[in-house]
C-alpha positions in Angstrom: 125.1 104.3 108.7 121.8 102.5 109.2 121.9 99.4 106.9 118.6 97.9 105.7 118.1 94.6 104.0 115.8 94.8 100.9 115.3 92.8 97.8 112.6 93.1 95.1 111.7 89.5 95.7 110.2 90.6 99.1 107.0 91.6 97.2 105.8 88.2 96.1 102.8 87.9 93.8 99.7 86.5 95.5 96.2 85.6 94.3 93.8 88.5 94.0 92.0 89.2 97.3 94.7 87.5 99.5 94.6 89.1 102.9 98.4 89.4 103.3 99.5 93.0 102.4 102.5 92.0 100.3 102.7 95.4 98.6 104.0 97.0 101.9 107.4 95.6 101.1 107.6 97.7 98.0 105.9 100.8 99.4 107.9 101.0 102.6 111.4 101.6 101.1 109.8 103.9 98.5 108.4 106.0 101.4 111.7 106.1 103.3 113.5 107.3 100.2 110.8 109.8 99.3 110.8 111.5 102.7 114.6 111.5 103.0 114.8 109.2 106.0 117.0 107.0 104.0 119.1 107.1 100.8 119.9 104.3 98.4 123.2 103.8 100.2 121.3 102.7 103.3 120.0 99.6 101.5 121.8 96.4 100.8 120.5 93.5 98.8 120.6 90.0 100.4 121.1 86.8 98.4 120.7 83.1 98.8 122.6 82.2 102.0 124.6 79.2 102.9 122.0 76.7 103.8 124.0 75.3 106.8 122.7 78.2 108.9 119.1 77.3 107.9 119.5 73.6 108.9 121.1 74.7 112.1 117.5 75.8 113.0 115.2 73.8 110.8 115.2 70.0 110.4 116.9 69.1 107.1 114.0 66.9 106.0 111.6 69.8 106.3 113.9 72.3 104.6 114.6 70.0 101.7 110.8 69.3 101.3 110.4 73.0 101.1 113.1 73.4 98.5 111.5 70.7 96.4 107.9 71.8 97.1 107.1 68.5 98.6 105.3 69.7 101.8 102.1 67.7 102.3 99.0 69.7 101.2 97.5 69.7 104.6 100.7 71.1 106.1 101.2 73.5 103.3 97.7 75.0 103.8 98.7 76.1 107.3 101.4 78.3 105.7 98.8 80.4 104.0 100.6 81.1 100.8 100.6 79.0 97.6 103.9 77.2 97.7 106.3 77.9 94.8 110.0 77.8 94.2 110.1 81.6 94.1 108.3 81.9 97.5 110.9 79.6 99.1 113.7 81.5 97.5 112.2 84.7 99.0 112.2 83.1 102.5 115.9 82.2 102.1 116.8 85.7 100.9 114.9 87.2 103.8 116.9 85.0 106.2 120.1 86.2 104.5 119.0 89.8 105.0 118.7 89.1 108.8 122.0 87.3 109.0 123.9 90.0 107.1 122.1 92.6 109.2 123.6 91.0 112.3 127.0 91.9 111.0 126.0 95.5 110.3 124.4 95.7 113.8 127.7 94.7 115.3 129.4 97.5 113.4 126.8 100.2 113.7 124.7 99.3 116.7 121.6 98.5 114.7 120.4 97.0 111.4 117.0 96.4 109.9 115.2 94.1 107.5 112.3 95.5 105.4 110.8 92.0 105.8 111.3 89.1 108.2 109.9 88.4 111.7 108.8 85.0 110.6 108.3 83.8 114.1 105.6 81.1 113.4 108.1 78.9 111.7 109.0 75.9 113.8 111.9 73.5 113.5 109.9 71.1 111.3 107.0 73.1 109.9 105.7 76.5 108.8 102.5 78.3 109.5 100.8 81.7 109.4 102.8 83.2 106.5 106.1 81.9 108.0 108.3 79.1 106.6 111.9 79.8 107.8 112.4 81.6 111.1 114.8 84.5 110.1 115.7 85.7 113.6 116.3 82.2 114.9 118.6 81.6 111.9 120.3 84.9 112.7 120.9 83.8 116.3 122.5 80.6 115.2 124.6 82.5 112.6 126.0 84.7 115.3 126.7 81.8 117.6 128.3 79.7 114.8 130.7 82.6 114.1 131.3 83.3 117.8 129.9 86.8 117.4 127.5 86.5 120.3 127.0 84.1 123.2 123.9 85.2 125.0 121.0 86.4 122.8 117.6 88.0 123.6 114.8 87.8 121.1 112.2 90.5 122.0 109.0 89.7 120.1 106.4 92.5 120.3 104.2 91.4 117.5 100.5 91.0 118.5 100.9 87.2 117.9 103.0 85.1 120.1 106.3 83.9 118.7 105.3 80.3 119.0 107.8 78.9 116.5 110.7 80.9 118.1 109.6 79.6 121.5 109.7 76.0 120.3 113.0 76.3 118.5 114.8 77.5 121.6 112.8 75.7 124.3 115.8 73.8 125.6 118.5 76.4 124.9 119.6 78.7 127.7 121.8 80.7 125.3 118.8 82.3 123.6 116.1 83.9 125.8 112.7 84.3 124.1 110.4 87.1 125.2 107.0 87.5 123.7 104.4 90.2 124.6 101.2 89.6 122.7 97.5 89.6 122.6 96.1 86.8 124.8 93.2 86.2 122.5 95.2 86.3 119.3 96.5 83.5 117.1 98.1 81.1 117.9 95.2 79.9 120.1 97.4 77.1 121.5 100.4 79.0 122.7 103.9 77.6 123.2 106.0 78.5 126.3 108.5 81.3 125.8 111.1 82.0 128.4 108.9 85.0 129.2 105.4 85.5 128.0 103.2 88.5 128.7 99.7 88.0 127.3 97.7 91.2 127.1 93.9 91.4 127.4 91.7 92.5 124.5 91.7 96.3 124.0 94.9 97.1 125.8 95.8 100.6 124.8 98.9 102.9 124.9 99.1 103.7 128.6 98.9 100.1 129.8 100.9 98.6 127.0 103.8 101.0 127.4 103.8 100.8 131.1 104.0 97.0 131.1 106.9 97.2 128.5 108.7 99.9 130.5 108.4 97.8 133.7 109.6 94.6 132.2 112.1 95.3 129.4 115.0 96.9 131.4 114.7 94.3 134.1 114.7 91.5 131.5 117.8 92.8 129.9 119.5 93.2 133.3 118.6 89.7 134.2 119.6 88.0 130.9 122.7 90.2 130.2 122.5 89.6 126.4 125.3 90.7 124.1 122.9 90.8 121.1 119.1 91.6 120.8 116.7 90.7 118.0 113.6 92.9 117.9 110.5 91.7 116.1 108.6 95.0 115.8 105.2 94.0 114.3 102.8 96.8 113.9 99.7 94.6 114.3 99.4 95.9 117.8 97.6 99.0 116.6 93.9 99.5 117.0 93.1 99.4 113.3 94.6 96.0 112.7 92.3 93.4 111.2 94.0 90.5 112.8 95.0 92.0 116.2 93.0 92.4 119.4 95.0 95.3 121.0 94.2 99.0 120.8 97.5 100.8 120.6 97.6 104.0 118.6 100.1 104.8 115.8 101.9 107.2 118.2 101.9 104.5 120.9 103.4 102.0 118.5 106.1 104.6 117.7 106.8 105.1 121.4 107.2 101.4 121.8 109.9 101.3 119.2 111.6 104.3 120.7 111.5 102.6 124.1 113.2 99.5 122.8 115.7 101.2 120.6 116.7 103.9 123.2 117.3 101.1 125.8 119.6 99.2 123.4 121.4 102.3 122.4 121.9 103.4 126.0 123.2 100.0 127.0 125.4 99.6 123.9 123.7 96.3 122.9 123.6 95.6 119.1 120.1 95.1 117.8 118.7 93.6 114.6 115.1 94.5 113.7 112.7 92.5 111.5 109.3 94.0 110.7 106.8 91.3 111.5 103.0 91.7 111.0 100.7 94.6 110.1 97.2 94.1 108.7 95.3 97.3 108.9 92.7 97.9 106.3 94.4 101.0 104.9 97.9 100.1 103.5 99.0 103.7 104.3 98.5 103.0 108.0 100.7 99.9 107.8 103.5 101.7 105.9 103.4 104.7 108.3 103.6 102.5 111.3 106.6 100.5 109.9 108.2 103.7 108.7 108.1 105.1 112.2 110.4 102.3 113.3 113.0 103.3 110.7 112.7 107.0 111.5 113.2 106.2 115.2 116.3 104.1 114.4 117.8 107.0 112.4 117.1 109.5 115.1 118.4 107.4 118.0 121.4 105.8 116.6 122.7 108.3 113.9 
């Protein structure tokens, strides 16, 4: 069975007019249930995790400043959310959803998190709506429990996974791959193990061709025993914060390409949703829902 991490805390209240579409975390599971892609048994509720897995990724001083809401104002502004205890609790619970999802992925081939993909969180700071790097924490969790040795993080969000790249910059056991808009935030990129920057306006044919050419070769080269997939839907042409021009159908085909490859090769995969900022919330939910539909069709 496809197991999906979801908690009501994922939808965090924000000031009116805030540009982050927090409501998608409530609407997406509702849509999956309504259309019959999932039932309530597919969902599991994460909780506050053991913080030792968080400080295996993030510097303890930074993490404890987060817990106590002591992040300096200038640094906190870069996160983009008003910092509260509930918001930090939300981040911890999202990380638990990804860690527990790793266990389900090992059992079932795949697991998913309704939220997550917080790839702009560095070892010692957060930015761009990210405070704790859930997939980096998941990777360390797997390694600490001797459940995986060689890990691939495939980040296909429109924004480079700069925090993830920094966290694993000197670690050969985790390979970081980011395919993103060259002209998108972050404007000062970090160096992933493999970066593919795409020119403005890249559409379906070119995007999918580049991915098809590189992903199988990358997996063959790195020989991972576990894959994290950051499946942001901000690559689509209607996205307010993205510079690419992939269609909804092209985004779905991207997901199918990644998931079919993992299924064929028998490599467990954990998926976190990442970004999506189209003007119409229905477009965001539909694009994310396609990822879950593809997972059900391919794996089950």
